N, C-alpha and C positions, 0 to 999 in steps of 0.2 A: 597435346595429343587430342586428333579428332579421333569422332566414332569412326571414321575410315582409317587411321590409322593404326587405331586400335582393333577394328576389323583386321589389319594386316598382321598386326601380332598375335593374335589369336590364332589366326590360319598359320601363323610360323610356328606357334607353339604344338598345333592340332598337328602339323607334319612332321615334326620332330619327334612326337609321340609316336606315329602311324610308321615314319621309318622304322626305330626303333624297335616296334612288334613286327613288322615284316623283315628287318634285317635277321631276326631271332628265329624265322620261321616259326610263329604261332600259327596256330588251328586257325584254317579258313570257314569251316563250319563249327557250330557249337560255342566259340569264345569270339571276345571282342573288349576292344580296350575303349573305355567311355570316360569323358571327364564330366565332374560332378561341381556343382555349385556348393559353397559352403553356406551355412546361416546367414544370408547376407554378401554371398559373394558375388561380385558381378565380373564383367569381361574383366581379360587378364591385363593388369597395369605393368610399370616396368618391376614394380617390386612385389609382385602378387606371385604367392605358391601356385603350382600344379597340382592340381588334385584329380589324379585319375584312379579305376576301378578296372580290374584285370577280371572279367566275368564270365563266368562257363554256363552252361549246363551242367545238370547232374550227370558223373558219370565221365567229364574230360578231364584230363589231370594236367594241370597248367604249373608245377613247382620248376622245374627247370626255364620253362619260358619268362615266368617273372622274373627271375633275378636278369636273366637276357635282356629283359626290357630296362629294366632299372637301373642298370648301371651307365648306357649311355647317357639317358637323361640325367644323373649325377655326374656323369662326366662332361656335360654339358655347361655346369654350374646352374642348375635348374635346384630350385627350392622343392622338393616333391613331397606331395603326402597320397600315400599309394597303399590298397589293400586289393587282395587277391578274395574273391565269394563265387557262389554258385548264384545262379538266381534266383530260388528259393530264400539264401540266406538274405539276398538285398532286401527282398520283399520280407522278412520277418524283420530286419533291421529299422526298415523304414515304420513298419508297424508297432516297434517297439521305442523308438525315438524320435519325437516330433523334427527336431532339427534335421537328422538324417533324412527323414519324408519331405520335406522342404528342398533341400540338397537336389536330390534325385527327380523332383517337378521339371528339373534347367539342364539336363543332362546332354550330351553332346554325342555321338559317332566320333570316334578316332580311327580305328582299324579293327580287323577280323570280319566277323559275320554281322551284315547290318540286321539281318531279319530279326538275330537275340536282341541286337539295340532297341529295335522297334518294340519287340515283346517286352522287355523291358521297361521300355517309358508307356505304352500303352498301359501296362499293369499298375505302373507308379499312379498313372493319371485315373485309372480306374477306382483304383484303391483311395485315394485322395480325393475325388468325388464323392464315393459312396459312405466314407468315415467322415467326412467333413463338418456335419450335424454334430457330432461327438468329438472332436479334435479340435475346430475352432477356439470352444471356450478354453483350452489348455492355450491354445496359441495366444488368444488375448491377454491372457493374464501372464504369459511371458515378454511380451510385449508391454506392457503396462508398468511390468517389474525393469525392466531395461530403462522405459522413459524416466521412471522415478529416481533409479540409480545416476543416469547421466545427466539428461535435462533437455534441453530442445536447442536443435542446430541454430533456430533464428535468434535465441538469446544467448547463448554460452558466451562468456567471456574468450575463452577458445573453445570454438566450435570443433564438435566430432563429426569429419565426413560421413563414418560410416555406422558410428553406434547410437548417438542423437537422434532424438525425437525429431523425423522429418528427413534423416538420411539414406544413406544406401541400404540400409539393413530393412526400413522402413519400405524405399521401392521393390525389395525383395518379396517382403510379405504381401503387399497388394498385388503383384503379380501372381502369390499365389491364391490369394481370396478370389480373383478373377478366375482362377481354373477352377476354383469349386461349383462355376456355374450357376451360384446363389445370387450374386451381388455382379456388378461392373462398375468400372472407373474410366474415366477419359485415357482411352489410351495415349493419344498421340501429345498430352500434356505432360502425364508420367513419362514418359520414354523421353521427353526433349528436358525435365528436370533430371531424370536420370544422368541422361548422357553430359548434361552440364556439370552437374556435381562429379562424375568420373574426368571431365576437363580440370576442374579443379585440383582434385586430388592428386594428378598426373603431375600437375605442375609444383604442387607441395612437395610430392615426393623427389619430385625432381631436384627443385632448390634444397630438400633437407638430406638428398644423397640415401633414402633408407626408406623402407617400409613405413610409413607412417598415416595416420588420418587426420592428425589434431593438425589447428592453423595456430602457431604462436602470434602471438600479438607483433614480433619485430618481422613478420613475412606479409604482413598486408600491401605493404607499400611496392614492393617487388612483385605481389600477386597483380597490383592494379596496373601495373605497366605490361605485364604479360599476357593477363585479359583483356588488353586495351582499354582502361577506364582510365576517369580522371587523376582519381587519387585514392589512397586508403580506405577512405571513408567510403567511395564508391564500388571501390572492391568488396567491402564488408555487406554493402545495402545488397550485391549481385548474390552472394553467397546465400546472407541470411532470408533473402525472397524466394530463393530456390528451396530452400529448408521450410519455410513457412508453407509454401505450397504445398509440398509432398505432405506435411502436418496437418494441413487443411483436407486433402485428400485421405487421408488414414482417416483423422478421426469422423469424416461423411461416411466414408465406407465401415469402420465398424461399427458406426451407429445403424447403418442399413444392415448389417449381418446381425446385431441383436435383433434388431426388427424382424428378419426373415425365420431367427432362430426361435423366436417367442410366439410364432402363429402357428397352428397345425399343421403336420406334414402334407395333407389332404384334405379337401374341402370338395364336398360333393357340388355339383351344379356350377353354373359359370361365376367367375369370381368379378364382379363390380366394383370400380372405386367406391371407396368409402370417405364420404366427407364429413365433418363435424366441424359446424360453425362454431367459429373463436369469437369474431368481432366483423363489424360491418366489413364485406367482402373477404373476409379470409377465413379459413377452414383448414383442418388439421384432415391429413391422409398419409396413412401407412408413417405414422412419425415426423412427417414434414409439414410444414406451413405453406400452403399455397392460397391462389386465389381460387374464390367461390364458381370465376364465371356470370357471375351478376352483375358485376361492378365493373366499370369502365377507367381504367388507371389514368387515361388523360383527364379523366373529370374530377381526379381526388388527390390532390398534392400531398396529403397526409398519408397515403396507403401503404407508403413503404415503412413511414414509422411504426403504423398500427400493425403491419405483418410483422416488425421488428420486434416490438412489445410484446405480440402474442407468442411469439415464437420463444423468447427469453422466458415470460414467465409460466410457460407452459415444458420448459426445457427440453424444446424440438426442434429440429434442424429447418432453419427458413431455406427452404430448396433453392439454390443456387441458379437455378434458371429462373424463378419467379423473382428472385432479387435482381438478377439480371436485365429482366422485361421492365421490373420497375424504373429501373436507371433510365431505360430508353422511353419510356411512356408517362412516366408521372411528370406535371410541371414542376417547377422548382418551387420551394417554401415562398410565401412573400416574405417582405421585411417591413416591422418586424412580424416574427410569427404570431400566429393566432395563439389562444390559450392553449387550445387542445394539441396542437403539436408539441408546445414544452411539455405539458401532462405526458403526452407520450413517451418522448425522450427520458423526462425522470423515471417512468415508471422502466422503460429500457434500460438504466443505468443501475436501476434499483433491485435488478431481478434476480441479484444472486450470482452462484455459477452458472447459470441460462446465458448471464450477457456472454461471455466466450467466446461459443461458436458462431453466436448472430454476428458478432464485432468482426471476426476473422470472414465470414460471409461477405459482410460487408464492405471490407477490404480488398476482399480478393476479387468482387464484382464494381468495383469501382464508385459503389452506392455513396462512401462513407464522406467523399470529395463534395455531394450534394450539401451532405448534413453538417460539416464542419472542415471546410477546406484546408483550415489552418494547422490540421492534425497533420498534413503533408510535413511540417518541420520538424517534427519529431517520428516520423516512422522509422522503423529501426534503427533508431539513434544511440549508439551504443553509451551507455553511464560511463564516465569518468571515473565514480570509484568501484572497485572491486566488492564491495560489500553488498553490491545490487545482485540480484539475482536474476534480472532480467532486462530486455532494451527500453528504452526511457517509454514508447509506446506500450508495450507489453505491463511495461509497472503500472502506467496509469489505470489500463482494466483492470489490474489485480485490486489498484486502491480502491473502483469504485465498486468493487467484490465485496473488497472489507469495508468498505463504508456503508454498505447496504445493510449487515448487522447493527449498526450503529442506529438506524433512522428513528428509532424510539426513543433517545437520549435527549435528542435536540428538536426544537418545536418549529425549526423549517426543515425537513428532508430534502425540499425541490432544492435550495441553496446546497448544503451539504453536497449532494449528488454532484451538480453541474461544478462547484469548486473542487471534488475530486478527480472528474474530468479534466481541468484546466489546469489542475496545479504545478504541472512540468510543462503546461505551452510556452511557455518564455524558454526555454533548453533550444540548444543549437546555435546561440552566437556567443559573441565573447561579452555580452555584457551580463549581469548576475543574473540567473534565471527568474528568480522571484521577480527582481527589477523589472527586467524585460517581459515578464507573464502579466503584470497589471494592467497595464493599457489594452493588452491583448482580451484578458479577460471581461476587462467593461466593456468592449466593442461585442464581443461574442455574446455577452448576457444582452446586453443592448437588443443583436440581432435575434435574438432566442424571445423577446417579449418582455422580459422581467421590468416589473418598475424600476424607477430609479434608486429608491432605497436599497431594494434588493440586489440592483446592479453594484452598487457602490459595497456591499456587502459579499459578494463573490470577488470582487477588486480585493478587498482588505483581506480575505482568507488566502487566496493567492501570495498575493504581498508579501504575508508574513506567514506561512505556513511552515515555516522552519523555525520560527522564533521559539515555543514551547520547549521544542526539544533542543536545541542550541541553547537555549539559556538556563535548563534544568540541569544540562550535564556538565557545563563550562562555567556557572557562577554558585557560589557561596548564598543557600536558600533563608538563609538567617540573616543574610543582610537586606534592610529594609529597600536598598537600591535596585534590587533583582527583581521584587515582587512590583516595584515601581516599572521599571521599565517595560513590563508585559502590560500593566493597566494603561498604562501611556499609550500603547500602541492598540488596544480595544477600544471601538467606541461604544460597545454596550457589554453588557453580561450576556446576551444571546449571541452576540459576533466569539465570545472566549468561548462559550459553549461548544459552538459550532467549529471552532479551532481544535479544541480539547479532542473532539471525534476524529476533524482530519487529521491529525498529527497522530492520532493511534493508527488509522486507518492507513495512513501512508508509512507510516514504520513497519505493520505488518507486513505488506504488501514489498518493504524493502528485502529484509531477513529476519529471522528468527534473532539475529543479535541484535538489531535493531529496537523491537520490542522486546528486550530481557525481563524479566522481574525487575531488576533492578531499575532500568531506564524509566520502564511504566510508572515505577513506584515515584521516580522522582519528578517523572513530567504532572502525574496527580497530583503530586503536592505541590506542585507550581502554580497547578491552574486553582486547586482548592484554596492556597492565600490569595492567588490573587481575586478569585470571588469574592472573597470575605472582604478586601478592602475594597473590593468597587460597590458593595452589597452596602457597606458602612459607611464610605466616605473618609472611614480613620485609616493613619498609617497604620500599619504593621508595626507590632510592638517588639523592643528587643528583646530576643532570646537570650536569658543569662546562662552562663557556662555554667556547663554540669560539674556537680561536686562529686568528687570520689574519695572515696577511703585511702585514704595513706598507708599502704602494708609496713609492718615494723620491718620490713628487709629495708625497704629503700629511706626510711628514717635514718638506717645505721650505714646510708650510703649503697645499697646497691641497687636493683633495677626490677621490677614486676613488670612480665609480661602476661597479659591473660588473651586466651582466644575462646570467642564464642560463634557459632554459628548464625548466620545473617543471611538473607535473600539472594539464593546463586550463589554464596561465597561465604567469607568470614569476616568477621568485625574484630581488631587487635589493640589493645588498651594497651598501650606503654606509658609508665610511670616512673623517672629517674629525679636527680636532682638538678634543678634546671642550669642549663649555660649554652652557651652559642656553639652551635655544631650540634647540639644534641638530636634535633629533627631529621638534619643529615644522617646521622649514624644512624636513626632508625631505618630509614628508606633506603641505605643500602642494604641493611639487614632481611629488608622484605624482595630488594631488587637480588641479592645472593640467592635467596630462595625461591626466584623466578616467582616470586608470588605478584602476579597483577595489579597495580592499585588504582583504586576505583576514586577516592578522596581521603583525605584526612582533615582533620581540625586539631587544633592546637590551644592550650592554653597554661597560665600558670597559676596553681593554688599552692598559697603558703611560698616557700623557697624552690617548689618542685614543678615540673612541667610533666602535662600531660597530653600526649596524643594518641587518638583514636584513627585508626587505620580502617578503612572499609575496601577489600580486598576481594577480588573473583574466585579466589583458590579456597575449593571446602575443605581443605585437608591441612591446615596449618599446624605445626606441634609447637605447644607453645616452650616447649623445652630446649627445642632445638632452634627455635627464634632465639631465646635468651643467650645461647651458646654460641651464637653468632654475633651477636651484638656484644658480648663481654669480649668475641675475639679482636672486633672494629675496633672497640674503646682501649682494649690495650694494646693495637697496633701488630695484635699476631696475624691479624690479615687484612692485607693491603685492599681495601676495596674500591680505592683513586685507582690504581694500578687495573684491578680487573672489571672495572665499569668504565675503564676511559673510552671514549667514543671510536665508531669506528673512522680508518684512516679518509676514508671517501664515501660519501651522502650522494644519491642520487637526486635530494634537493638538499640545500640548506636550509638550517633552522629558519624560523620566523619569530621573532620576540617583539612585543610590542605592548607597551603601556596601555590601557583602555581607564581614562580618567573617567569616562560616564558611566564606569559599573559600581562605583561603591563612594560614599563620602565620608567613610568612616576609615578605609584601608587603600592603599595605592594597587591595584589590579594589575598584575604583568600577564600574558597571555602567550602562550608558547605552544609553535607549531614544529614538530618534527616527526621524522621516523620512528614509528614503534618500534621500541625496543628497551630491555632492562637497564634500569639503573639512570632514566632521563632524570626521574622525580631527587633521586639521589644528586645528579650532577649541579641541578638546579640549587639546591638547597644549600648545597656546600659550596657554591659560587656567593650564595648569598649570607651564608654564614661567614664567610673571612670579611666582608662589608661590615658584619656587626647586624643585620637586619632580622626579623623576626621574621617566621611564615604563620600565620594565623591560622589558614586552612589553603588547602589544596583541593581543586577538581580534576580528574582525570577523566577524560572520552577517548573511546578507540574505537574505530572502524575502520575495520579495512587496514592498510598499509602507514595511515598518519594517527599521533595520536594528538589532540588538542588539549594542554594542560593548562590551568587556570589557578595562579597563585595570588593570595590576599595577602600583602604583606606591610609591616609597620615597623618603626621604630624600636629598639628594645626599651626604648622609655614609653613605648606607647604614640601611637598616630601616626597618620598617612606619611609616607616620603614627601620632600620637597621634589620640585622638577628636577633639580639639578642631579639628589641621588637618586630618583628613578629611574633618570636617564643614564644614571653610571651603574644601576641596577642591572637595568636592559641589557648592555653592553657585557658586562661580567656574565652574564646568562649565556649569552650568543656565544663569548668565547671559550665557556667551558664545554659547552655542546658542540663543538667546530673542533674542540681538541687544543684549543691554542693557550687555556691556561687552566690547565688542570694537575694539582698537587697532591 
C-alpha cells in the first residue's frame, strides 16, 4: 500500500466516523469527534484499530449521542477503541499519562465543532511545549526500557516493525520531540523512512492476514517479490536500513535533547558558539565534534579519522554534516597508510562504547567506504546462527567494544583491535568465513601500513579466531592431542595471548550464552595448558584418572549417585558395577530429567564404572536421579521409547570420525538438532557394539548440538578403521530412528 492509498483509507475511515456522528444528530457546537494516535500508532493500516474520542465542553451532555455513534462503527466491522470525555478531562488525562499526551499530539478532527478540536489541539501542544523539560526524561526512560526489552529493528532475527528500536514507535517519538521546539530532525528523511516502514507493515499484514508487526523468517522471499527487490537478502537489507536510519536519527536527537536539558533555561546576553579544541582541526561544540574553521579538509587526508577518534574518545557526536563534508573534501588515504592514520583507527576502535555512534555516522554518511570498502560485504548481513544477537556488521562493532576492555592483557593492542574489526570480514560467501577472511585481512592490514610480521599476525588471528572456542568445548582437555592441535596453529605465545583475548571479545559480543562461566572456564583452561606447552616445549603430561571411594552400597551391587554444585550447573558422579551399557543408562537418567549435559568422563576403578557428568542444571536431586536410574535398569521405565528421535528433523544428523583429534582414542563428532536424549542414543548404539565411551563433550549454541565422543574398545585402545566406520554408521542410524531398540 502506498502513502496515497493509506491516505485514502484514512479518509474513508474518517468519513465513516463523521457520517456516524452526523446521522445521530450530534451537537454542532461544544462537541467534536476526534481521532487520536496511540503511543506509536501511525496512519491507519488494513488491520489497525480506530481510536476515537467524543469530546465536549463542560456542561454538554453526550450520553445518548455516544451510543448512536459507536454502534454504526461496530456494525461496519471496525475495531473501535473509544471514550467520551470533556476537554478538561482530556487535559488532565494527558497531564497524568505520558502515553496519552503523545497520542493527543497527533489528533485529527472528524466531525462536530472544529473550533473545539482546534482548542484541544492547541492546548495539548502548548502544554507539551511548556512541560517538555520535565517530561522528556521520563519519555527517554520509557523509550530506553522498550529498546532494552525488544532490541533493534536493524539486527533482530525476527524484526518488530513497531516496537523495536528504529521502528514506527520511535518515528512517532521523534515527531513528539520536534513538537517541543527544543530540537529538530531531518523531516523529509524521517517521513520517508516512516512511510517506507508502513509500506512494509502493510505487506506483512496482508501476507499474514491479521494485525502483526513482526516479520517471520519465511516471509522474506515473498516480501522481496512484493517490494520489487532481487531476493530475500535484499528485502532484509531494505527493511534493516530503514530501521538503522531511524535508530541513528533517534540516538542523535536524544543526545541533542540531553544537551539542551543540561544547559540553563535562560542565558543573559548573546549566545555564541563555543568551540573547545580536541585535536588539530577538530573541536567540540554543544556536545558535537565539528571542524574548527582553521583547517582545510582538502589538504588533510587524516582529518576524518582524527575527527572520528576525537568524537569516540570524548563520547561525543560526530556531527553528520561534518562527516559528510569530510567525505566530499578529504583526499583519499595514501596506500599504504601513514603510521598516524593507523594509530587514529586503532584509537577509534579502542574507544569503547563511544565507537558505536561514530561508526553509525560513518555508515550513514558513506564515509566508511573510503576507510574500509570491504565492509560492504558484511553490511546488514544476518547471522546464520540464532545465537547471535546482531547482524554481522553490528556484531563486529560490538566485538571491538569488548576487545577495548582487554587491551591491557596483550602486548599488541593495535593488532588485537584490527583483528577484532576483521575477524568476520570473510562472511557472506560460500567459503568458510575464517578461511575466506584470512587473505582479505592480510590485504587490508597491508593497506593499513602494518609491517609484514604484524600483517601475518592479524591474518593468523582472523584465520583461527574460532579455534579456542571450538576446541575447548568439543575436545577432551586431558588428551595431549587437544593442546597439540592449538599449539600447532599458533606461531608464538604472543599470538596465543592475542587469540585468547579475541576469543573472549567475540564470544561476549555474540550472546551471554557464548561466554558463560562454563564456556569461559574451558577456553581459559585450554589457553593456559597450551601456553605451558609452548613455553616449556614439553608435551602435556598424561592426566591420571581420579580415584574415588567406592561406597559400601555399590560394593553390595547397588549404585551411588552424588550431586555437587558446579559453575552454572551441577556435577553428578555415578558409581556402579561396570558393564556394557552403563553409560547409556546414566545418559537416559539425565535426559529423562531434562538435565542438559555438557560433558562426561568415564573410567574403570577395580570392577566398578565411574562416570562424572557436568550438567547445566543447578537443581538436580540425587535421590530422584537414583530412582530414575534404577527404574531404567530394572526395565520399569522405557528409556528407548521415550527418547526415540523425532520422526522428521529439519537437518539430518552428521556423524564423522576425527582421526586427528586423539592418538589414544577414536573421536566421533556428532552434529544434530538439540534435543533431550542425543547423548543417550549415541551411548546406547555404541554399547550394542561393545564400544566404551571414555569421555563425551557437548556444546550447544542455538538449535544445533555438537557432541564429541572419545571411544575405546572395551579392552582399551583406539578403534581400528573398520570398527570406527561401524560405530559411525550405528550412531547415525540411532539418531535417525532406523535402529532404536
